[in-house]
N, C-alpha and C positions, 0 to 999 in steps of 0.2 A: 462306669463313667464317674469321674470326679466332678462334683458340682459345688460351686461356691455357694455357701449358705449365708455368709455375712462378711462384712468388710470393716476394718478399723482404719479410717482414713488418717493420713498424716495431718499434722497441724500446719498452720500457715507460718511460713518462715518470717522471722522478725528482722532480717538484716537489710533488705532492700525496701524502698518506700512503696513503689507502685505495683504491689503484688496481689491486689484485690481489685475486682471490677464488678459492675452490675449493669444489666441491660434488660429492660422490660421484665419478663418472667424468668430470667436467668441471673445467676451470679457465679463468680469464679474466684478462686484463690490459688496461690502457688505454694507447694512445699518446695524443697530444694530443687528437685529435678522434674516435677510433674505439675500439671495444671488440673485442678479438680473443678468440674463444671456441674452445677446444680440447676435443676429446672423445676418450676412450679407444676405440681400435679393438680390440674384444675378440678378433678373429681374429688380429691381428698383435701384440697387447700393446703397441701404440704409441699415443701421443697425436697426433692429427692436427688440423689447422686445420679447424674446422667452419664458422665464419662470421665476417664482419667487419661490425659494426653501428655505424652512424654517423648521428646526427641532431643532435648538439650543434653549435652555431655557435661556441662558445668552449670553452676547455680543460675537459676532464672533471676533476672534483675528487674524486669518490668513486664506488665501486661496492659493491653489497651483494647477496649471493646469498640468496634466500629460504630460511629454515632448514628448511622442510618440503616445498617444491615445487622440485625441481631444475630445472624448466623456466623458472623466473622469476628474473630478475636486475634490479636497479634501478641507475640511474646519475644523478648530479647533475653540473651544470656551472657554469662561471663565467658562462654566459648566463642564469642564474637559472631554468633548466628542470630538471625531474626526469622521467626516462622509466622506464617499466616495460616490460621486454622479455620476449618469449617466445622461448626458445632454439629450440624446434622450428619455430616459424613464421618465425624469423629476422627479426623486425620488432617495433616497439614496439606495445604493446596499450593503453597509457594514457600520458598526458603531463600534467604539471602545469606550466603556462606562466605562471601569474600567482599572486600571493599570497605568493611567497617574498620576505622582507624584505631579507636580505643573502646574500652568496655562501655557499653551503653548503661547509663544510669536511669534513663527514662525514655519512653516512646509515647507517641500520641498521634492520633489520626487528624488530618486536615479536614475540617468540616466542609470545605468548599471543593474538595476533590476526592471522590469516592475511593480512589486507588492509591492515595498519597499518604505515606506514613513518615512522620518525623522521628529521627533517632538522634539522641544527644549523649555525649560523654560528659564526665565530670569537668573536664577541661573546657567544655563549652563548644566543641565542634558539633555543629548541627548538620546532619545529613538528611536528605529527602529521598525516599525510595518509592517509586511507582511499581507496586508489586506485580502488576500484569505485564510490565515491560521486561525485556531481557537485559536492559541497561543497568550498569552499576549505580549505586546511589549517588545523587548529586550533592556536592558540598556547598553549603550556603556561605558565600564569600563574606568575610568580615564577621562571622559568627563566633570567632574565637578570641576577640579582643576584650575579654572579661578579665578583671583583676581578682576575681574570687570564683571558686568552683560553683558549678551549677548543681543544685539539689533537685530541682523539679522544673518542668516547663509546661505551658498550656497554650494551645492554639485558641484564638478568639473565635467563638462560635458564630459571630455575626459579621465581623470585619475580616475580609479576605487578606491573608498574608500577615496578620498581626499575631505576634507570639510574645508571651510574657515568660521571663525566666526568674526563678528564685535562686538566691545565692547563699553560700555558707556564711557570708559576713552579715546576712540579714537584709541585704538590699535586693531590689528587683531591677531587671532590665527589660525594656520593651523594644523589640525590633520589628520594623515593617519590611517585609520581604517581597521582592518582585518575583512572583511565582513562575515567570517565564525565563528570567535570567538567573534566578537564585542568587541575587545580590541584595545587600541591605541598603535601604534608602536612608542614608546617613542623616539627612536633614530632619527626618521624621522619627528617628530612633533615639532612644535615650538609654544610658547605661548607669547602673549602680545608683539608683535614686531611692528615696524613702527608707533608708536604713534607720533602724531605731537608734535613739541616742543611748549610748552606753558609756560607762566610766572606762578610763584607759586600762584599768586592771581587770575589768570584767572579761569573762570568756566570750567568744563569739556567740552571736544569737542567730543561728541559721533559720532560714525559711523552712518550715515543715510542711506547709500546704498552701495552695493557691486555688481560687475558684472564681471565675468570672460570674458576675451577677446575671441571672437569667432574665431580669427585667430591665437591664440597662446596658448600653454599649460601652459605657465609660467606667463603671464601677467594678471594683475587684476586692475580694476578701483575701487578706494576707494573714497567715498565722506564723508567728515567730516563736521559737521554743520558750523564751523567757518573757518577752514583753507582751505576749498574747496576740489577740486578733485585732486587726484594724480594717475598716472599710475605707478604701482610698478612691479618689478620682484620678485616673491615669492621665486625663487631659490637662488638668490644672496641677497635677503632681502634688496633691494635698490630701491630708487625712480628714475624712468626713467624720468618722467616729472611731475612737479608741475604746474597745470594750474591756471592761475591768474584771479580771478573774477574782474569785472570792479571797484568794490569798496568794502570796508569792510562790507557794509550793505547787499551785495549780499550773502546770505547764502543758500547753496545747500541742498535741501530736498530729491531729487530723481534724478536718472539718468538711461539712457538706451543706449546700443549700437544700431546703425543703421545698421542692418545686411546686407542690400543690398547696403551699401556705406562703403566699408572697411576703417577703421581708423576714422570713424565718430561716435560721440555720442551726446546725448542731455542731458541737465540738466534742472530742474525746481527749482525756488527759493522758499524759505519757507515764505518770507514776502510779496512777490508780485507775480503776475501771469506772470513773465518773463521767457520765454523759451529761452535757449541759445543753439546754435549749435556750436560744437567744432570739430576740427581735431587734431589727436595725434601729428601732425607735427607743431602745433602752440600752444603757451602757453596762448594766449588770444582767446576769442570766435570769431568765424567767423561772427556770427550774433546774435543779441539780439532782441527777439520779445515779446512784451507785449501782451499776448492773453487774459488776464483777470485781474481784480483788485485784487481778492483774491489770497493768496499764494497757491502754489502747495502742494498737499499731495502725489501724485504718478504719474508716467508716464510709459506707456508701448507702445512698437512699434507693430503696425500691418502692415504687408506687404500683401496687397490684391492681389498681383501677386507673381510669383516666384521671386527669387533673380535676381539681375541685370544681372548675368551671363547667364541667359536663354534668354535674349533679343538679337536680332540680330543687334540692332542699333549700328553703329560704334562709337557713342558717349560713349557707355558703355564699349567698348572693352578695354579701358585703364585700367580697373580694373580687368580684367580676370585673370591675372597671379600673382596677389598679394597673397602671401601665409602667410605673417606675418604682424603684425601691424607695425613693424619697417620699412617695405617696402612701407607702404601706403603714397603716396604723397598727399599733399593738393592741389586739383584742384582749379580753380578759383571759386569764389562765384557764378558766372553765371552758370558754369558747374554743380555745386551742386544743385543750385536751380531748373534748368530745366531738368537735365539729370540723376544725380545720385539719386535723391530723388523723382521721379515722383509718385511712388506707395506707399509711406510711409505715414501711418496715425498713429497718437498718441492718445492712450486712456489717457485722463488727468483727474485726480480727484483733488479737491481743498479743502482748509480748511473750506470753507463755505458750503460744501456738494455738490458743483457743480460737474457735470460729463459731459464730452464731447469727441468728436472725432475730432481731428485737422488734416487737410490735410496739410502736411509739404511741398509738392510740390507746391500747389497753395496758401499757406499761408492763409488759411481760415478755419472756422469751417464747418464741414460736418453735425455736430449734436451737440447741446449743451443744456443740462438741467442746466440752469444757477444756480439754487439753488434747494434744496430739504430739507425737514425736516430731521434732524439728529436723532430724537428720536420719541417716540410714539406720535401720534396725538390724543388729547383728545376731540377736538370739531371741528365742521365745520358748517358754516352757509352761505347761499346765501345772497347776498346784497338785501335789500328791494327795491332798485331802479334800479339795473342793473342785469338782469337775467343771464348774462355771468360771473359775478364776484362771486367767491367762496372764503371765508376766512377760514383758518385753524389755529388752535392753538395747540402748541406742548409742550411736556416735555422739548424740547431744548430751551425754553424761547423766542420763536419768534412767531409772527403772520404773516402769508403770505397770500396775496390775489392773486388768480389765475384767468386767463382768460380761461374758459373751452373750448373756441373755438380753441385757439392756444396751450393750455396746458402749458402755460408759466406763470411765476410769473410776476405780474405787480407792486407789492409793497411788501416790507417786513419790519417788525419792526426791530429795532437795536439789539434786543436780550438782554441778561443779566438780564432777568426778573425772572430767576429760572423757576420752573414748572408753566406753564399756564394751569389751569384746564378747563376754560370755557370762553366764550366771547359772546358779543352781539353787533350787529350793531346799530348805531344810526338810528332813523327813517328817512324816506325820503332820500334826497340826501346830508346829512350833511357830509358824507365821513369820519366818525369817528367810531372806534370800542372800546368798553370797554372790558378789560380783567381782570381776577382775578387769583391770584397766590398763591403758597404754603407758601411763607414767605415774599412776597414783596407787600402785599395789593392789591389794585385795581389801574388800570391805564387806562387813556383814550388816545388812539393813533389816531392821525390825519393821515389818508392815504395821503391826499393832501399835508400836510406840511412835511410828512415823519418823524415825531417825536412824542414823548409822550408830551401831552399838559397839563395833570393833573394827580396827584397821590393822593390817599385817603388811609389813614393808620389807620382808626378808629377801625379796627379789631385787631390792635396790631400785636403781633407775631403769631397770629393764622392763619391757612390756610383758604383761601376763596375759596369755592367750586363752587359757582354759582354767576353769575352776569346777570342782565336783564335790558336792557334799555327800558323804557316805550315807546311804539309805539304811545300812545295817548297824552303823555305829554313829549316832548323832553328834558325837564329840569330835569327829575327824573330817577335815576338809583337805582335798588335794588341789594343787595348783601347778601349772606348767607355763613356761614362757621362754623369752629370748635370752634369759640368763643361762640356758642350757641345763636347767635343773627341773626335776619334778620334786615338789616339796609336799610333805604331809604335816599339817598343823592341827593342834587341838583348837577348839573354838575360842579358847582364852588367849590364843596367839602363840602358845608354846610350840616350837619346832620339834617334831618327832623324828622325821626321816628326811634325807636329801638324796636323790638319785641323780648322779651326774650323767649327762648325755653329750655326745660329740658335736651337737648342733642344737639349734632352737627346737623346743618341744611345743608342738601346736595343739595337742589334745591329750586328754587323760580321762580314764573312767574306772570306776570300781566294779569288781565282779559282783553280779547279783546273787551269787551262790556262796561266796567265801569272803567274809568281811576283811580278810588280811591280804587279798589278792587284787592287784590293779594292773592296768595296761596303759602304755603311753605311745603316742605317735610322734616321730621325730622327723626333722627336715632331711635326715639321711635315708629316708624311705624305709626305715625299719620300725616295726612294732615290737615293743619289749613288754614282757610280763614279769612283774616283780611280786615277791612274797614277803610281807612284813614280818612274818613269823621267824625269819632268820636274821642273823646279824650281818649277813653278806649283802652288800649293796649292789651286787651284780644281778642281772635278770635271770630268771629260771628258764625262760624261753624267749626266742626271738623269731620274728617272721619278716622275711625280706619282701620288699615290694617289687622285685624283679620278676618279669615274666619271660618265658621262652616260647617263641613262636616257630612252628614248623613251616618250612617253605613249601 
């Protein structure tokens, strides 16, 4: 029996916004086609991978955890499908496969209807699906009259039918929806308000995050990419506080309220892994913590115990009577560090695919998958000299080397190679890997130097499907591709041999017994064996893929 002994999870995709979620003692994030669910193991106080759920045929665009049932999570995809998943059953329990007009950019549960999920496209078409009914999703009338694309939306947790939309031009819209007729109350709804003031020549300043204040029915936190974070009163349509980032280079990608510390919220920067802790009573951050080199993609709060009001500690009693954000006083940094935030952990995802759980009370990582592939892995190979090193090559343009004992990356190539189809380790302990790409030829990456040390472009614009480093002669590398050639190069890039084929060549390998013998696999279903010791470029043997069957 084959038994799985370890798993290298994919990274969190950086393309769509709402691909990370948290609920009680669970959190989830999305690779391209799969949802990874983690659960707190109460015995060891560690989060462990619970399940990997995958049904979407195209990239997942958003996930949303049910606000009242931690067993249910929803997902939408570029395949125009929406799935409702049961965490305990580890499978989908409902699917919407027709009726979605445009690709969903965001989904979200209605807090006042346990079976109701909102689905919105970038153009602003809001559809409402009751997943236990067999009816198609209802279209919310007048939900498309926006002049700017929708980037994110949020149902109001306390006011039924109220939804806020963030737009790519930096404005917000608030619609009041009659949940019986699914029409918009025009007199109570407003569109494209509170856009930040920008110069005419400035680029658009899109909304990157929205969060209703847990202590107020009227307050809303808004994050714009450039102008930063504002606390606004949606009733008076006014800005209460504009929070000032330390510099113009600090651009906010994500934010989250800290629910067991009233008046506190955190933000993550898009260009660097800087986490900032804020209080509504101060315009500048209380603390800036660089927790990773790569920029943030998303952040979610997990409180592993009940809110601070359930604790008997006298240190927490100062927060008990706070009923609105405007009453929240900023305690000292020491108080927040050691008392108000002891049980707060942040699920953080990053632009490089990294995913981790950061303990805000102790200022340290509880768990960190520093990197993970963002796309399909096309090849994996163990190192010829280190049995614990496994290299992987991906559609995302990177090669990563993993230590299978710690399940952590020990090295990663810089990326930007396009699609990497195949790779091959250099023999012995040379510490180099050759990779072949869809459009960028062949490259040799030095793991020790951390950079590409050679590029070979003799296949031109054609895709290279196979690369093989000779294990008997470390100077020779073979490559095959859609150019219809198998080529032999020296590691300095000099072309030694070219073997013409009648169609694309998908594979090639060296003989383990003779350093001058090699074999190729061609689209014409024929395997050819070549011998470099002769000047003849014709194969010395061919094997046909045709089979004869007796009736």
